[in-house]
C-alpha positions as CSV (number, residue, x, y, z in Angstrom):
1,M,162.9,214.4,174.0
2,P,164.2,212.6,177.4
3,K,162.4,212.8,180.2
4,H,163.7,213.8,183.7
5,S,161.6,212.3,186.3
6,N,163.3,211.2,189.8
7,G,161.5,208.3,190.2
8,G,163.4,205.4,187.8
9,S,166.0,207.9,186.2
10,A,169.2,207.9,188.7
11,R,169.0,204.0,187.6
12,R,169.1,205.2,183.5
13,W,171.3,207.3,183.8
14,R,173.4,204.7,186.1
15,D,172.5,201.9,183.5
16,A,173.6,203.9,180.0
17,R,176.9,205.8,182.3
18,D,177.7,202.0,182.8
19,A,177.0,200.6,179.3
20,A,179.2,203.5,178.0
21,S,181.8,203.2,180.3
22,H,181.8,198.8,178.8
23,D,182.0,200.0,175.3
24,A,185.1,202.5,175.7
25,A,186.7,199.9,177.8
26,W,186.1,197.0,175.4
27,T,188.0,199.5,173.2
28,A,191.2,200.0,175.2
29,E,193.7,197.3,174.9
30,E,196.6,196.7,174.2
31,F,198.4,193.5,172.3
32,R,202.8,193.1,172.0
33,F,203.2,190.0,170.0
34,G,207.8,190.0,168.8
35,A,207.9,193.1,166.9
36,F,204.8,195.0,166.7
37,V,202.3,196.4,169.3
38,L,198.4,196.7,168.8
39,R,195.8,199.1,170.5
40,T,192.3,199.4,170.0
41,D,191.8,202.6,171.6
42,R,194.1,204.1,168.5
43,R,192.8,201.5,166.4
44,E,197.0,201.4,165.2
45,L,199.7,199.2,164.9
46,R,203.0,199.3,165.1
47,C,206.0,198.0,163.6
48,E,209.8,199.2,166.0
49,D,207.3,202.2,166.0
50,I,206.5,203.1,163.1
51,V,202.6,202.6,161.9
52,R,201.1,200.0,159.7
53,P,197.9,201.6,157.9
54,M,195.0,199.4,157.9
55,E,191.7,199.0,156.8
56,R,188.6,198.9,159.8
57,R,188.1,195.7,158.7
58,C,191.4,194.1,158.5
59,F,191.7,195.8,161.8
60,D,188.7,194.0,163.6
61,L,190.0,191.1,162.1
62,L,194.0,191.5,163.2
63,V,192.2,192.2,166.8
64,Y,189.6,188.8,166.7
65,L,192.6,186.7,166.1
66,L,195.0,188.4,168.8
67,R,192.5,188.2,171.7
68,H,192.3,184.4,170.2
69,A,196.4,183.5,169.7
70,G,197.3,180.5,170.0
71,R,194.0,178.7,169.1
72,V,192.3,177.8,165.0
73,V,190.0,179.9,164.4
74,S,187.1,178.8,161.7
75,K,186.4,181.3,159.2
76,E,183.1,180.4,160.4
77,E,183.4,182.2,163.1
78,L,185.2,185.1,161.8
79,L,182.4,185.7,159.8
80,D,180.2,185.6,162.5
81,N,181.8,187.6,164.6
82,V,184.0,190.0,162.3
83,W,181.2,190.8,160.3
84,S,178.2,189.9,161.6
85,N,177.1,187.6,159.7
86,R,176.7,189.9,156.9
87,F,176.4,188.4,153.4
88,V,180.3,187.7,152.4
89,T,181.4,185.2,150.7
90,M,184.8,182.7,152.3
91,S,187.1,184.7,149.1
92,V,185.9,188.2,151.5
93,I,187.6,186.7,154.4
94,A,191.1,185.3,152.6
95,Q,191.3,188.7,150.7
96,S,190.8,190.4,154.6
97,V,193.2,188.1,155.3
98,L,195.5,188.9,152.6
99,K,195.4,192.4,153.7
100,V,196.5,191.4,157.0
101,R,199.2,189.5,155.8
102,K,201.1,192.1,154.6
103,A,200.2,194.5,157.2
104,L,202.3,191.7,159.4
105,R,205.0,191.6,156.8
106,L,208.8,191.8,158.8
107,A,211.0,194.4,157.6
108,D,213.1,191.5,156.3
109,G,210.5,190.4,154.0
110,T,209.8,187.4,156.1
111,D,206.0,186.6,157.3
112,G,204.4,187.8,160.3
113,P,202.9,185.5,162.9
114,L,199.8,184.9,161.0
115,R,199.2,180.9,159.8
116,T,196.8,179.2,157.4
117,V,195.6,175.8,158.8
118,H,194.2,173.9,155.3
119,R,190.4,173.9,155.2
120,V,189.7,174.6,158.5
121,G,190.9,178.3,159.7
122,Y,193.8,180.8,160.7
123,R,196.2,180.9,164.0
124,V,198.8,183.2,165.7
125,V,201.6,181.7,166.5
126,G,204.0,183.2,168.9
127,E,203.3,184.5,172.3
128,V,201.5,187.6,172.3
129,L,200.9,189.8,175.9
130,H,196.9,190.9,175.9
131,R,196.2,193.4,179.2
132,R,193.5,195.6,179.4
133,I,194.4,199.1,179.5
134,E,192.5,201.6,182.7
135,P,191.8,204.7,182.2
136,A,194.4,206.1,184.7
137,E,197.0,204.5,182.2
138,L,195.8,206.6,178.7
139,Q,198.4,209.0,179.1
140,A,199.4,211.2,176.2
141,P,202.8,210.4,174.1
142,S,205.7,212.3,175.8
143,G,205.7,215.9,174.4
144,A,202.2,215.8,173.8
145,K,200.2,219.1,174.6
146,A,198.1,219.1,176.9
147,W,194.6,220.5,178.0
148,S,192.4,222.1,180.3
149,W,189.8,220.5,180.2
150,E,186.6,221.0,182.8
151,E,183.4,219.0,184.1
152,P,180.8,220.2,181.5
153,R,177.9,222.1,182.4
154,L,174.6,220.9,182.6
155,R,171.1,222.9,180.9
156,N,167.7,222.5,181.4
157,M,168.5,218.7,183.0
158,P,166.9,219.6,186.1
159,G,166.5,215.7,187.2
160,A,170.3,214.7,186.2
161,P,171.5,213.2,189.4
162,A,174.4,214.9,191.3
163,W,177.1,212.9,190.6
164,L,176.2,212.8,186.1
165,P,178.6,216.2,185.5
166,S,181.6,214.8,187.1
167,A,181.1,210.9,185.2
168,L,180.3,212.9,182.0
169,G,184.1,215.2,182.8
170,A,186.2,211.7,183.2
171,F,184.5,210.4,179.7
172,G,185.6,213.5,178.3
173,A,188.9,213.5,179.6
174,W,189.5,209.6,178.8
175,A,188.7,210.6,174.8
176,L,190.8,212.4,174.6
177,N,193.5,210.5,176.3
178,S,191.9,207.5,173.8
179,H,193.4,210.5,170.9
180,G,196.8,211.4,173.0
181,I,196.0,214.5,174.5
182,A,196.9,214.6,178.0
183,I,194.8,216.8,180.6
184,H,195.3,219.1,183.7
185,G,194.6,218.6,186.8
186,T,194.7,221.6,188.1
187,P,193.5,224.7,186.3
188,P,195.5,226.5,184.0
189,E,197.6,229.9,185.7
190,R,197.1,233.3,183.9
191,G,199.4,234.0,181.4
192,P,200.9,234.4,177.7
193,L,201.8,230.7,177.9
194,R,198.2,229.5,178.8
195,P,196.7,225.9,177.6
196,P,194.0,224.9,175.3
197,E,190.8,225.3,176.8
198,A,187.9,222.6,176.6
199,R,184.2,223.5,178.1
200,C,181.2,221.6,177.5
201,E,177.9,222.4,178.1
202,V,175.3,219.2,177.8
203,A,171.8,219.9,177.4
204,P,169.0,217.9,176.1
205,G,168.3,218.3,172.2
206,P,166.9,217.1,168.8
207,Q,167.8,213.3,169.2
208,G,168.3,213.3,172.9
209,F,171.5,214.9,174.0
210,D,173.5,218.0,172.4
211,A,176.8,218.6,173.7
212,C,178.9,222.1,172.5
213,L,181.9,222.2,173.7
214,D,183.6,225.5,173.2
215,L,187.7,225.5,172.0
216,L,190.1,227.7,173.1
217,I,193.3,226.9,171.1
218,E,194.5,230.3,170.4
219,P,193.1,233.2,172.4
220,S,192.2,235.6,169.4
221,S,189.9,232.3,167.3
222,P,187.4,230.1,169.9
223,V,185.5,227.9,167.8
224,R,181.8,225.7,169.1
225,L,181.7,223.0,168.0
226,R,178.8,220.2,168.7
227,A,177.7,216.4,168.6
228,S,174.1,214.8,169.5
229,S,173.6,211.1,170.4
230,S,170.8,209.6,172.4
231,S,172.9,209.0,175.5
232,P,174.9,212.4,176.4
233,F,177.9,210.0,177.4
234,Q,178.6,209.6,173.3
235,A,177.3,213.3,173.2
236,V,180.3,214.2,175.2
237,W,182.9,211.6,174.0
238,R,181.9,212.5,169.8
239,A,182.0,215.7,170.9
240,A,185.7,215.5,172.2
241,E,186.6,213.2,169.6
242,S,185.4,216.6,167.4
243,A,188.2,218.3,169.2
244,A,190.9,216.1,169.3
245,W,190.5,215.8,165.8
246,L,190.5,219.5,165.1
247,V,194.3,219.4,167.1
248,R,195.3,216.6,164.5
249,L,194.9,219.4,161.8
250,Q,196.8,222.1,163.5
251,D,199.4,219.4,164.5
252,M,199.8,218.5,160.5
253,L,200.2,222.2,159.6
254,A,202.8,222.9,161.9
255,S,204.5,220.0,161.2
256,P,207.4,219.8,158.0
257,S,207.4,218.2,155.6
258,D,210.2,215.8,154.7
259,A,211.5,213.6,151.5
260,S,211.0,210.6,153.4
261,E,207.4,210.6,154.5
262,D,204.5,212.3,153.1
263,M,203.8,215.6,152.9
264,R,201.5,217.7,155.0
265,W,198.7,217.9,152.8
266,E,198.9,214.0,152.1
267,R,198.9,213.7,156.0
268,L,196.0,215.9,155.5
269,A,194.0,213.2,154.0
270,S,193.9,210.9,156.6
271,L,191.6,213.3,158.3
272,S,188.7,213.5,155.1
273,H,188.3,209.9,156.6
274,A,186.7,210.7,159.8
275,T,182.7,212.7,159.7
276,P,184.5,216.3,160.1
277,P,183.1,218.4,163.1
278,T,179.7,220.7,163.5
279,L,180.1,223.9,164.1
280,G,178.2,225.2,166.5
281,D,174.8,227.8,166.4
282,G,173.5,226.2,163.3
283,G,177.4,227.1,161.4
284,P,177.8,224.6,158.5
285,T,179.9,221.8,158.5
286,L,183.7,222.2,158.4
287,S,184.6,223.0,155.1
288,S,187.7,220.6,153.6
289,V,189.6,223.4,152.7
290,W,190.6,223.5,156.0
291,T,189.5,227.7,156.1
292,M,189.1,228.2,159.8
293,P,191.5,230.7,162.1
294,L,193.0,227.8,164.2
295,V,196.5,228.4,163.6
296,Q,198.5,231.4,161.9
297,S,199.2,229.7,158.7
298,T,202.0,230.0,156.5
299,P,201.8,230.2,152.9
300,A,203.6,226.9,152.0
301,Q,200.7,225.7,154.8
302,Q,198.1,227.4,153.2
303,A,199.5,225.2,149.9
304,D,199.0,222.6,151.5
305,L,195.5,222.6,152.4
306,V,194.7,224.1,149.2
307,M,195.9,221.0,147.3
308,E,194.6,218.6,149.2
309,A,190.9,219.8,149.1
310,A,191.7,219.5,145.3
311,W,192.5,216.2,145.3
312,R,189.7,215.4,147.7
313,G,187.5,217.4,144.9
314,D,186.4,219.8,147.8
315,P,184.4,222.2,145.4
316,A,186.0,225.3,147.1
317,A,189.1,224.4,146.3
318,L,189.3,225.7,142.6
319,S,188.3,229.3,144.1
320,Q,190.3,228.8,147.0
321,A,193.6,228.2,144.6
322,L,193.3,231.6,142.6
323,Q,193.2,232.9,145.8
324,L,196.4,232.1,147.1
325,R,198.0,232.2,143.8
326,D,197.0,236.2,143.5
327,Q,198.3,236.7,146.8
328,A,201.5,234.8,146.2
329,H,202.0,236.7,143.1
330,A,201.4,240.1,144.5
331,T,204.4,239.0,147.0
332,G,206.3,237.5,144.6
333,D,206.4,233.9,146.5
334,S,206.8,231.9,143.0
335,D,207.3,229.0,144.7
336,T,203.6,228.7,146.7
337,E,202.3,230.3,143.3
338,S,202.9,227.7,140.9
339,W,201.4,225.2,143.8
340,A,198.5,227.0,143.6
341,D,198.7,226.7,140.4
342,L,198.6,223.4,140.4
343,A,196.2,222.9,142.8
344,A,193.8,225.0,140.6
345,A,194.5,221.9,137.7
346,Q,193.9,219.6,140.1
347,A,191.0,221.3,140.6
348,E,189.9,221.4,137.4
349,W,190.8,218.5,136.4
350,H,188.7,216.5,139.5
351,R,185.7,219.1,138.2
352,G,185.7,217.3,134.6
353,D,187.1,221.0,132.5
354,T,190.2,220.1,131.3
355,R,190.8,222.7,128.6
356,G,193.5,224.8,130.9
357,V,194.9,222.0,132.9
358,A,198.0,221.5,130.6
359,A,199.0,225.6,130.3
360,R,198.1,225.9,133.8
361,V,200.4,223.2,135.0
362,Q,203.1,224.6,131.7
363,R,203.4,228.1,134.0
364,A,203.8,226.4,137.0
365,M,206.4,224.2,135.9
366,A,208.3,227.1,134.8
367,R,208.5,229.2,137.8
368,L,209.7,226.7,139.6
369,A,213.2,226.4,137.1
370,R,215.2,226.8,139.9
371,P,213.4,224.6,142.2
372,H,214.0,225.9,146.2
373,W,211.7,223.4,147.9
374,P,213.6,220.0,146.5
375,V,210.7,217.7,148.6
376,R,207.9,219.8,147.3
377,A,209.7,220.2,143.8
378,Q,209.8,216.7,143.6
379,R,206.7,215.5,144.5
380,A,205.0,219.0,141.9
381,A,206.6,217.2,139.2
382,A,205.4,213.6,140.3
383,V,201.8,216.0,140.6
384,A,202.1,217.7,136.9
385,A,203.1,214.7,134.7
386,H,199.8,213.0,136.8
387,L,198.5,215.5,135.3
388,L,199.8,216.0,131.8
389,C,199.2,212.2,131.6
390,A,195.5,211.8,133.1
391,T,194.7,214.8,130.1
392,Q,197.0,213.2,127.7
393,S,199.2,216.7,127.2
394,V,202.2,217.0,125.6
395,V,204.4,219.8,127.0
396,D,207.7,221.4,127.1
397,T,209.2,220.0,130.2
398,P,212.5,221.4,132.3
399,D,215.5,219.3,132.9
400,W,215.3,219.4,135.6
401,W,211.2,217.7,135.7
402,R,212.6,214.7,133.6
403,Q,215.6,214.4,136.0
404,A,213.6,213.9,139.5
405,L,210.4,211.9,137.7
406,L,213.9,209.4,136.8
407,S,216.1,209.8,138.9
408,R,217.4,206.9,140.2
409,D,218.0,208.4,144.2
410,V,214.3,208.1,145.1
411,V,214.4,206.0,149.0
412,P,212.8,202.8,148.3
413,T,211.2,202.7,151.5
414,S,209.6,207.2,151.1
415,A,206.4,208.1,150.4
416,A,208.7,209.5,147.3
417,R,208.7,206.4,145.6
418,R,204.8,205.9,145.6
419,W,204.7,209.0,143.4
420,W,207.7,207.8,141.3
421,L,206.2,204.4,140.4
422,L,202.8,206.7,139.6
423,S,204.5,208.2,137.3
424,Q,206.2,205.0,135.8
425,L,202.5,203.7,135.7
426,E,201.3,206.9,133.7
427,H,204.5,207.1,131.9
428,R,204.0,203.8,130.4
429,L,200.1,203.9,129.8
430,S,200.8,207.1,127.9
431,G,202.5,205.3,125.4
432,G,206.2,205.6,126.8
433,E,207.9,202.6,128.5
434,V,209.0,201.1,132.3
435,V,211.6,202.9,133.1
436,E,214.7,201.2,135.1
437,L,211.8,198.4,136.4
438,A,212.5,194.8,134.8
439,G,209.0,194.8,133.2
440,I,205.4,195.3,134.1
441,E,206.3,192.2,136.7
442,R,208.5,194.0,139.3
443,L,206.1,197.1,138.4
444,D,203.2,195.3,139.7
445,A,204.4,194.0,142.5
446,S,206.3,196.9,143.9
447,I,203.1,198.6,143.9
448,D,201.6,195.2,145.5
449,A,203.5,194.7,148.3
450,L,202.9,198.4,149.4
451,V,200.2,198.0,152.7
452,A,198.9,202.3,152.0
453,T,195.0,202.1,152.3
454,D,194.8,206.2,150.6
455,G,193.3,207.2,147.5
456,L,197.3,207.3,146.4
457,Q,197.3,204.0,146.4
458,A,193.9,202.8,145.2
459,L,195.1,205.1,141.9
460,L,198.1,202.7,142.1
461,L,195.9,199.6,141.6
462,N,193.5,201.2,139.2
463,L,196.4,201.8,136.8
464,C,198.3,198.4,137.7
465,G,195.2,197.2,136.5
466,M,195.0,199.2,133.3
467,L,198.0,198.1,132.1
468,R,197.8,194.7,133.5
469,A,194.6,194.1,131.0
470,E,196.8,195.8,128.4
471,D,199.8,192.9,128.7
472,G,196.6,190.2,128.6
473,E,196.9,189.3,132.4
474,L,193.0,189.7,132.5
475,N,192.6,188.1,136.1
476,L,195.1,190.4,137.8
477,A,193.5,192.6,136.3
478,W,190.6,192.8,137.6
479,Q,191.5,191.6,140.6
480,R,193.6,195.1,141.2
481,M,190.6,197.2,139.5
482,K,188.8,195.9,143.0
483,R,191.0,196.4,145.2
484,A,191.3,199.6,143.9
485,H,187.8,200.2,143.6
486,E,187.0,198.9,146.9
487,L,189.8,201.3,148.9
488,A,188.1,204.6,146.9
489,Q,185.4,204.3,148.3
490,R,187.0,204.3,151.5
491,C,189.4,207.5,150.9
492,G,189.1,211.2,151.3
493,W,190.3,211.6,147.1
494,T,186.6,211.5,145.4
495,G,187.5,212.6,142.1
496,I,189.1,208.8,141.3
497,R,186.7,207.3,142.7
498,P,184.2,207.7,139.4
499,L,187.4,206.3,137.5
500,C,187.9,203.4,139.6
501,L,184.5,202.1,138.8
502,L,184.6,203.1,135.2
503,T,187.8,200.8,134.3
504,L,185.2,197.5,136.2
505,G,182.7,198.2,135.0
506,D,184.5,197.7,131.9
507,L,186.3,195.4,132.2
508,S,183.2,193.5,134.4
509,A,181.1,194.0,130.9
510,R,183.9,192.4,128.4
511,L,184.2,189.7,131.2
512,G,180.5,188.6,131.7
513,E,180.7,190.1,135.7
514,H,177.3,190.8,135.4
515,P,176.9,191.2,139.3
516,T,179.8,193.2,139.3
517,L,179.0,195.8,136.4
518,D,175.6,195.5,138.5
519,A,177.0,197.0,141.3
520,C,179.4,199.6,140.2
521,V,175.9,201.3,138.5
522,A,173.9,200.8,141.6
523,T,177.3,202.0,143.7
524,L,177.0,205.4,141.1
525,G,173.9,205.7,141.4
526,A,173.8,206.2,145.2
527,D,177.0,208.4,144.6
528,P,176.4,212.1,146.7
529,A,178.6,213.6,144.1
530,R,176.2,211.7,141.1
531,D,174.9,215.1,139.5
532,E,178.6,216.2,139.0
533,P,179.3,216.1,135.0
534,R,182.5,212.9,135.4
535,P,180.2,210.4,137.9
536,Q,177.1,211.3,136.0
537,A,179.0,210.4,132.6
538,V,180.2,207.2,134.2
539,L,176.9,206.1,135.6
540,A,175.8,206.2,132.0
541,W,178.3,204.6,130.4
542,L,178.5,202.0,132.3
543,Q,174.6,201.9,131.9
544,A,174.9,201.5,128.6
545,R,177.1,198.5,129.1
546,R,174.7,196.9,131.1
547,L,172.2,197.3,128.1
548,A,174.5,196.3,125.2
549,L,175.0,193.0,128.0
550,H,170.9,192.4,126.8
551,A,171.4,193.1,123.1
552,Q,169.3,196.5,124.1
553,H,171.5,198.4,121.7
554,A,169.4,201.0,120.0
555,N,168.8,201.8,123.6
556,A,172.3,201.7,124.9
557,L,173.4,204.1,122.0
558,P,172.0,207.7,123.5
559,L,173.9,206.8,126.8
560,I,176.9,206.5,125.0
561,E,176.4,209.9,123.6
562,K,175.0,211.5,126.6
563,A,178.7,210.4,128.3
564,W,181.1,210.8,125.4
565,P,181.9,214.8,125.8
566,A,182.6,214.1,129.6
567,L,184.4,210.9,129.4
568,S,186.4,212.0,126.3
569,Q,188.1,214.4,128.9
570,A,189.1,211.6,130.8
571,G,192.8,211.3,129.4
572,I,193.5,207.7,130.2
573,W,191.0,206.4,131.6
574,F,189.2,206.5,128.1
575,R,191.1,204.7,126.0
576,D,191.4,203.2,122.7
577,D,189.1,199.9,123.7
578,A,186.5,202.5,125.0
579,W,186.0,203.8,120.6
580,L,185.5,199.8,120.0
581,F,182.6,199.2,122.6
582,A,181.2,202.9,120.5
583,I,181.4,201.3,117.5
584,D,180.4,198.1,118.3
585,T,177.8,199.3,119.7
586,A,176.5,201.4,116.5
587,L,176.7,198.9,114.6
588,Q,174.8,196.0,115.8
589,A,172.0,198.8,116.5
590,R,173.1,199.6,112.7
591,S,173.4,202.8,112.8
592,R,175.0,204.8,110.0
593,H,174.4,207.9,111.4
594,A,176.3,207.2,114.5
595,L,179.3,205.0,113.2
596,M,179.7,208.5,110.7
597,R,179.6,210.2,114.1
598,W,182.3,208.9,115.5
599,R,184.6,209.0,112.2
600,G,183.9,212.4,112.6
601,L,185.0,212.7,116.1
602,L,187.8,210.8,115.5
603,Q,189.0,213.1,112.1
604,A,189.1,216.0,114.9
605,P,192.0,217.1,116.0
606,E,190.8,216.9,119.7
607,G,190.8,213.0,118.8
608,P,193.0,210.1,119.4
609,T,196.4,210.4,117.3
610,G,198.8,208.3,115.3
611,R,198.7,204.9,114.4
612,S,196.0,204.7,117.2
613,R,193.8,206.9,114.8
614,T,194.6,205.2,112.0
615,A,194.0,202.2,113.3
616,L,190.4,203.1,114.6
617,L,189.3,205.0,112.0
618,T,189.7,201.3,110.1
619,A,187.5,199.7,112.2
620,V,185.3,202.1,111.9
621,N,185.3,202.0,107.9
622,A,185.6,198.4,108.3
623,S,182.3,198.8,110.4
624,L,180.3,200.6,107.7
625,A,181.4,198.4,105.1
626,L,179.7,195.7,106.7
627,L,176.4,197.6,107.2
628,E,177.1,198.3,103.0
629,G,177.1,194.1,102.6
630,D,180.4,194.6,101.7
631,P,182.2,191.4,104.1
632,V,184.8,191.1,102.2
633,R,186.1,193.9,102.0
634,A,185.1,194.5,105.6
635,Q,187.9,192.1,106.9
636,A,190.8,192.7,105.3
637,L,189.7,196.6,106.5
638,M,189.4,194.6,109.8
639,V,192.7,192.7,109.8
640,S,194.6,196.2,108.7
641,A,193.3,197.8,111.4
642,W,194.4,195.1,114.2
643,R,197.6,195.0,112.7
644,G,198.9,198.7,112.1
645,A,197.2,199.3,116.2
646,P,199.9,200.2,118.7
647,P,200.6,197.2,121.4
648,S,196.7,197.8,123.2
649,T,193.8,196.3,124.8
650,A,191.8,197.7,121.6
651,K,194.4,195.5,119.9
652,R,193.8,192.5,121.1
653,L,190.1,192.9,120.9
654,L,190.4,194.2,116.9
655,A,192.3,190.9,116.5
656,M,189.0,188.7,117.9
657,A,187.7,191.2,115.3
658,A,189.9,190.2,112.7
659,A,189.8,186.2,113.4
660,S,186.1,186.1,113.6
661,A,185.5,188.0,110.6
662,A,187.6,184.8,108.4
663,R,184.6,182.7,108.1
664,W,183.5,185.4,105.3
665,L,186.1,184.3,103.1
666,S,185.4,182.0,100.0
667,A,189.7,181.5,100.4
668,P,190.9,180.6,103.6
669,Q,193.6,182.7,105.2
670,P,194.3,180.1,108.3
671,E,197.6,181.9,109.2
672,V,195.9,185.4,109.7
673,C,193.2,183.5,111.8
674,E,196.0,182.1,113.9
675,Q,198.0,184.9,114.5
676,A,194.9,187.2,115.2
677,L,193.9,183.9,117.8
678,L,197.3,184.3,119.6
679,H,197.2,187.9,119.5
680,A,193.8,188.1,121.0
681,G,195.5,185.8,124.0
682,A,193.0,185.2,127.3
683,W,190.8,187.0,125.7
684,L,189.1,183.5,124.4
685,K,189.1,182.0,127.0
686,L,188.0,184.6,129.6
687,S,185.6,186.2,127.9
688,P,182.3,185.4,126.7
689,A,183.0,187.1,123.2
690,G,185.8,185.2,123.6
691,R,184.6,181.6,124.0
692,R,181.6,181.9,121.5
693,L,184.6,182.8,119.1
694,R,186.3,179.7,119.5
695,Q,183.2,177.7,119.0
696,V,182.7,179.0,115.5
697,L,185.8,178.8,114.6
698,G,186.2,175.6,116.1
699,D,189.9,174.5,117.6
700,R,191.2,174.4,113.8
701,P,190.2,178.1,112.6
702,G,191.8,176.9,109.4
703,E,190.0,174.1,108.5
704,A,186.8,176.3,110.3
705,T,187.2,178.8,107.4
706,A,187.0,176.2,104.6
707,A,184.4,175.0,105.8
708,R,182.4,178.3,105.4
709,A,183.9,179.5,102.4
710,G,181.0,180.8,100.1
711,A,179.2,181.1,102.2
712,S,179.4,185.0,102.8
713,Q,176.0,186.9,104.8
714,S,174.7,189.9,105.1
715,V,173.8,192.2,108.1
716,G,169.6,191.0,107.5
717,E,170.1,187.9,108.2
718,S,169.1,186.8,111.9
719,D,172.4,185.4,112.1
720,A,173.9,187.6,114.8
721,D,177.5,186.2,113.8
722,A,177.5,188.4,110.8
723,F,178.9,190.9,112.7
724,W,182.4,191.0,114.5
725,V,182.3,188.5,117.3
726,W,184.8,190.5,120.1
727,A,184.8,192.2,123.7
728,A,184.6,195.4,122.6
């Protein structure tokens, strides 16, 4: 508890005020260069008045380079001043610079003013106009809502100096100004159209000081916000920020959904990057479902609130969606009812309960057979397609739905295009072909060129990495998955975080990237949602991966079995190659029982279908034959599994196994071995198992096979090469 004696308190109060004012003033800067305007108080970069989203560290990097425009800034200097000597590699700086370049890319595709000085650092070229924004200049944008703001009242602070209330009032007004909120210079007049009012009270609190702010946006719905800090200035600043944060929520809800922009629920996701304000009087933190009576919301607005909450993984999203669906059904609002059903399906998918997802999606889309909201219907089609692909469900889709997904009329620069790209990726990963785009390279390039930093971008990058892995481009796949994970950790869509960690951890284990795998396990272990079914299953799976890398297969097997029920419901994120890891672990642990269990699951109706099922069952039978001491039959079965598998990562891994089994034959089959090695592709060079396989077979696999002819091995021997050599 701070002391308020009159002795040395005056100087301490002034020091606190000056320090707080210095920190805030340092943030109030403006840089103008070319078509760009950057403001640090709003942490906003605009190009021709269009906001260019940037990650926090990348924004700080650009600000530092602009402050030192015209001279070369070394990487070491950036490390000291932007990363504050945190333990990061030079590659992290290079990746951040690459993201800054993307944000500065002009509309015609040309590079912005950032240049690289080889082996030295980076330099911003061209004219940069820099000025410090004074408090009096901080004004809200034209047309912004003006507030009534009174200087805070002090409670239980008898030793505070007389100037403190007015100083805190100016500081709070500055905070509101920095968030685009104008302040009335005179008290509001009585009447029906009174402006929003904000009244603040500052008192000693457990952390030093509490600032309680009463916000009156609507006469019938007052809200009390609370912020705490060791400094009264920071407490007032945080309370004012919370008020501005809630007004952004109101403005987003009141804004329309446009075909060329993000929909309301997508814009609401940007608010989840900030910590929600704390309600006063010991109330709970503002719910992500945004159910507070801040505005008189329409059914369409409520549908957006619930959909955003479902994507973010709010625990109350499912019950809110079902309640909204019932209300819409009672009033005959089929559009809202359909949207609420989609939100409920998304909430169920996030929880890992996928049994009713396909049925909900089908009901929702059937009601939209004659869509009244073209924008909402098109986005509904994209969300529905995502849910069906994510659960690997097959339903009869209306003609308009397919036309919306495959339409050639999607505006290239619109937000709708990202959802269109998502549908193309998921269509391809589900066994279809890339529609309209000339191959995977252009699809990848389209996603890589996007400058967004939200959950949808993380999802796009993750799926793009999966597609690149299936295409054999392992370095690109790992880079895409790594970026997806970094974005997912910062975005509000918590449901995609374990999925990004699953794919990144799996690929890292296969490529021998032990530090990345360890980091994935540590991230999941520290996740507040780690006790939920899906994060818990992903954690068990990656722990099994780590044990398998250390040859502790018997210990890894129970973890795989623990993770299996939840991960088998993860749809396209749990692919055929996951089965191969389970098969290999059972084989290495010499567990016939586990192999028989996997065979039973593969034969179940909910298991893989078509060529995938046949290939995986054949791989299980090949492993059983190996345990039974029949390597020749095992080799024949594995070759059959490889050749029969559909194009996928699993097919490449099966090719490695087929090639490694060639050494058990008494009669060489060099053509089979060479074809299998060719099909394995980059796995031979980039994975530890691939490099080992090349050593086993030698540069000329036919001669290596002949040299080993007649020397069949049994699984009881100590030579680990008695098993498949693959990157399962």
